[in-house]
C-alpha positions in Angstrom: -16.0 9.9 2.8 -13.0 7.7 3.8 -12.3 4.8 1.5 -12.4 1.3 2.9 -11.6 -2.3 1.9 -13.6 -3.4 -1.1 -14.2 0.1 -2.4 -13.1 0.9 -6.0 -10.0 3.0 -5.8 -10.8 6.4 -7.5 -9.0 7.0 -10.7 -7.2 10.3 -11.3 -4.6 12.1 -13.4 -1.7 13.7 -11.7 1.8 15.1 -12.3 4.6 13.0 -10.9 8.3 13.0 -10.8 8.2 10.6 -13.8 5.7 12.6 -15.8 1.9 12.9 -15.9 0.0 9.7 -15.3 -3.5 8.3 -15.5 -3.6 6.2 -12.3 -5.5 3.2 -13.8 -3.3 3.1 -16.9 -0.2 3.3 -14.6 -1.4 0.4 -12.5 -2.3 -1.7 -15.6 -2.6 -5.4 -14.6 -0.4 -5.0 -11.6 -1.0 -4.5 -7.9 -0.2 -1.0 -6.5 0.8 0.7 -3.2 -0.1 4.3 -2.9 1.5 5.9 0.2 1.1 9.5 1.1 3.1 12.2 3.0 2.0 15.4 4.7 4.8 17.5 3.3 8.3 17.3 1.7 11.4 17.6 3.9 9.8 15.9 6.9 12.1 13.6 9.0 10.0 10.5 9.4 8.8 10.5 5.8 12.4 10.9 4.6 13.3 7.6 6.3 10.2 5.9 4.8 10.9 7.0 1.2 14.5 5.8 1.4 13.5 2.4 2.8 10.8 1.9 0.2 13.5 2.5 -2.5 15.7 -0.1 -0.9 13.0 -2.8 -0.9 11.4 -1.9 -4.2 12.8 -5.2 -5.8 10.7 -7.1 -3.3 7.6 -5.3 -4.5 8.7 -5.8 -8.2 9.0 -9.6 -7.5 5.3 -9.6 -6.4 4.1 -7.5 -9.5 3.4 -4.5 -7.2 4.0 -1.0 -8.3 4.9 1.8 -5.8 3.8 5.4 -6.0 4.3 8.1 -3.4 2.3 11.3 -2.8 3.0 14.7 -1.1 1.1 17.9 -1.3 4.1 19.8 -2.7 5.1 20.3 -6.3 7.3 17.8 -8.1 10.3 20.1 -8.3 10.4 20.1 -4.5 10.2 16.3 -4.6 13.3 16.3 -6.8 15.2 18.4 -4.2 13.9 16.2 -1.4 15.1 13.1 -3.3 18.7 14.3 -3.1 18.4 14.6 0.7 16.9 11.1 0.9 19.8 9.7 -1.1 22.3 11.5 1.1 20.8 10.5 4.4 19.2 7.1 3.6 21.6 5.8 1.0 18.9 5.3 -1.7 16.9 7.9 -3.6 13.2 7.2 -4.5 13.2 5.0 -7.6 9.4 5.2 -8.1 7.2 8.1 -9.0 6.1 10.7 -6.5 2.8 12.6 -7.1 2.8 16.4 -6.7 -0.7 16.9 -5.2 -0.5 20.7 -5.2 -4.2 21.2 -5.5 -5.0 18.5 -2.9 -7.2 16.8 -5.4 -5.9 13.3 -4.9 -5.8 13.8 -1.1 -9.4 14.8 -1.1 -10.4 12.1 -3.5 -9.0 9.5 -1.2 -10.5 11.0 1.9 -7.3 12.2 3.5 -8.1 15.9 3.5 -11.5 17.7 3.7 -13.2 19.0 0.7 -12.8 22.6 1.9 -9.0 22.5 1.9 -7.6 25.0 -0.6 -4.8 27.5 -1.2 -1.0 27.3 -1.7 0.5 24.0 -0.2 3.5 26.1 0.8 1.3 27.9 3.3 0.4 24.7 5.0 2.5 22.9 7.7 3.0 19.2 8.0 0.6 19.4 11.0 -2.1 20.9 8.8 -1.7 17.8 6.6 -1.2 15.2 9.3 -4.0 13.0 7.9 -2.1 12.5 4.7 -0.1 9.5 6.0 -2.0 6.6 4.5 -1.1 3.4 2.8 -3.5 2.0 0.2 -2.9 -1.4 -1.4 -4.9 -1.7 -4.6 -5.4 -4.9 -6.6 -5.4 -5.4 -10.4 -9.2 -5.1 -10.3 -8.7 -1.6 -8.9 -10.3 -2.5 -5.6 -8.8 -1.4 -2.3 -7.4 -4.4 -0.4 -5.8 -2.7 2.6 -5.9 0.8 4.2 -3.4 1.8 6.9 -3.4 5.2 8.6 -0.4 6.3 10.7 0.3 9.3 12.9 3.2 11.6 11.9 5.4 10.5 14.8 5.4 6.8 13.8 7.3 5.4 10.8 5.4 3.0 8.7 6.3 -0.7 8.6 6.7 -1.6 4.9 7.9 -5.1 5.7 4.4 -5.6 7.1 2.9 -4.2 3.9 4.8 -6.9 2.0 3.6 -9.6 4.4 0.0 -8.5 3.8 0.5 -8.5 0.1 1.8 -12.1 0.3 -1.4 -13.0 2.1 -3.7 -11.0 -0.2 -2.1 -12.6 -3.3 -2.3 -16.1 -1.8 -5.9 -15.8 -0.6 -6.9 -14.4 -4.0 -5.9 -17.6 -5.7 -6.7 -20.2 -3.0 -9.7 -20.6 -0.6 -7.6 -20.1 2.5 -6.9 -17.5 5.2 -3.6 -16.7 7.0 -3.3 -16.9 10.8 -1.7 -14.4 13.2 1.8 -13.4 12.4 1.8 -15.6 9.3 4.8 -15.4 6.9 5.0 -16.7 3.4 5.6 -20.5 3.4 3.9 -21.1 6.7 0.7 -23.1 7.4 -2.6 -21.6 6.5 -6.3 -22.0 7.5 -8.9 -23.5 5.2 -11.5 -20.8 4.6 -14.8 -21.1 6.4 -16.7 -21.0 3.1 -15.1 -24.4 2.2 -17.2 -27.4 3.4 -15.5 -30.5 4.8 -16.5 -32.4 1.7 -14.9 -29.8 -0.5 -11.8 -29.7 1.7 -11.3 -33.5 1.4 -11.1 -33.0 -2.4 -8.7 -30.1 -2.2 -6.6 -31.6 0.6 -6.8 -35.4 0.3 -4.1 -35.8 3.0 -6.4 -34.2 5.5 -5.7 -31.3 7.9 -5.1 -30.4 11.5 -8.3 -29.6 13.4 -7.8 -28.2 16.9 -11.4 -27.1 16.7 -14.0 -27.8 14.0 -13.8 -24.2 12.8 -10.0 -24.2 12.7 -8.6 -26.4 9.8 -4.9 -26.0 9.3 -3.0 -27.1 6.1 0.3 -26.4 4.5 0.4 -23.4 2.3 -0.8 -24.2 -1.2 2.0 -24.0 -3.8 
C-alpha cells in the first residue's frame, strides 16, 4: 500500500554510495528527505541530483539530511555522479541508495510486490513510479509525499518551503497560508480558541473572517 502523511516511515538497511546504512540510525534526530529515481543516467534526474547538491547547505541549515535512491547498483551511481558533476557543475554530496533488489521501492509503495529480476533489464519507463519525495520528521513519521511524472523535474525549492512550514507548525500552533514563505504572516490554528489566542498574541490579530486569524510569524 502507498504510504501517506502521518504513517511511520518504514525502516530498512541498504547499500549506499557512502556505505551500508540503517535508515533510522542514519536519520538520527534530524529531518530527512528521501527522493527516488527510476534509473541511473536519465536526463531529468541528472538535473535534479545536481541541483540538490547545490542547495544541500540550505537543507543542512534546517537540520535536514538528504538521501537519493535508484534501482541500480552503487557502482553505477558513482559513474553517474561524474556525469552529474560535468553537466550540472556539482556532484551529489549526499548518499545514494542502490536499490538493486527493489526492496526499498517496494517497502515505500513505489513498485509492486511482484517486481523482481535484474534492474539492468528494466527501463526507466518500467520504473516510472519511482519518482517520489518523502519528507520524514525526527519522529520517523512521514510529513510530505510528492509523486512526479518522469517528464517533469521536481521543485526542490518548494520542498524547502514546505519544510520551513512543517518545522514552524511543529513548534507553534499556527498554519501557513497560500504561497507562504519563511518570515511572512501566518494563521492561528483552528484548534486555538480566542481566549487562548489572546494569551499567545496579546497585541491581537487581523480577522477578515472569524475563522481566519492572521498574525506575524512567531520567532
